[in-house]
C-alpha positions as a printed Julia matrix, in Angstrom:
64×3 Matrix{Float64}:
   0.0    0.0     0.0
   1.51   3.4    -0.98
   1.99   6.11    1.61
   2.46   9.86    1.4
   4.18  12.07    3.96
   4.03  15.83    4.44
   6.75  17.68    6.35
   6.2   21.17    7.76
   8.44  23.86    9.24
   5.78  24.81   11.79
   3.3   22.94   13.94
   0.0   22.42   12.14
  -3.11  22.51   14.32
  -5.48  19.56   14.07
  -8.15  19.86   11.36
  -6.15  22.46    9.4
  -6.79  22.17    5.68
  -3.58  21.3     3.86
  -3.12  22.61    0.35
  -0.32  22.08   -2.1
   0.58  23.19   -5.57
   1.88  21.04   -8.38
   3.52  24.25   -9.69
   3.25  23.62  -13.4
   5.87  25.01  -15.76
   3.59  27.85  -16.91
   2.63  28.78  -13.38
   6.27  28.65  -12.34
   7.29  31.14  -15.04
   4.43  33.5   -14.2
   5.08  33.25  -10.46
   8.82  33.87  -10.9
   8.09  37.06  -12.85
   5.68  38.23  -10.15
   8.25  37.58   -7.41
  11.05  39.29   -9.37
   8.93  42.42   -9.78
   7.82  42.23   -6.14
   4.42  43.5    -7.15
   1.07  42.23   -5.96
  -0.3   41.71   -9.45
  -2.91  39.18  -10.45
  -1.66  36.52  -12.79
  -3.74  35.84  -15.89
  -5.77  32.65  -15.58
  -4.53  30.32  -18.34
  -7.09  28.73  -20.63
  -8.41  25.51  -19.12
  -7.53  26.54  -15.56
  -9.93  27.15  -12.69
  -9.96  30.25  -10.49
  -8.77  29.4    -6.98
 -10.96  30.55   -4.09
  -8.61  29.65   -1.22
  -7.99  33.25   -0.18
  -4.33  32.71    0.72
  -2.15  35.78    0.15
   0.49  33.48   -1.4
  -1.92  31.86   -3.87
  -1.21  32.47   -7.54
  -4.97  32.57   -8.2
  -5.71  29.49  -10.31
  -5.62  25.71  -10.44
  -4.06  24.13  -13.51
């Protein structure tokens, strides 16, 4: 039976929703540009992606 493990830098309270990002190549390029410019700009939602509603300030805004 396969297992998966998550490792965190901080303690995670019980019942906290865990989210993760596959960080696709396109998203990676867009995110890198956003970080380089250090601007809080919205990334364009690529065709076929879904708008993310998580509300995290670190979210790039879409699911690929």
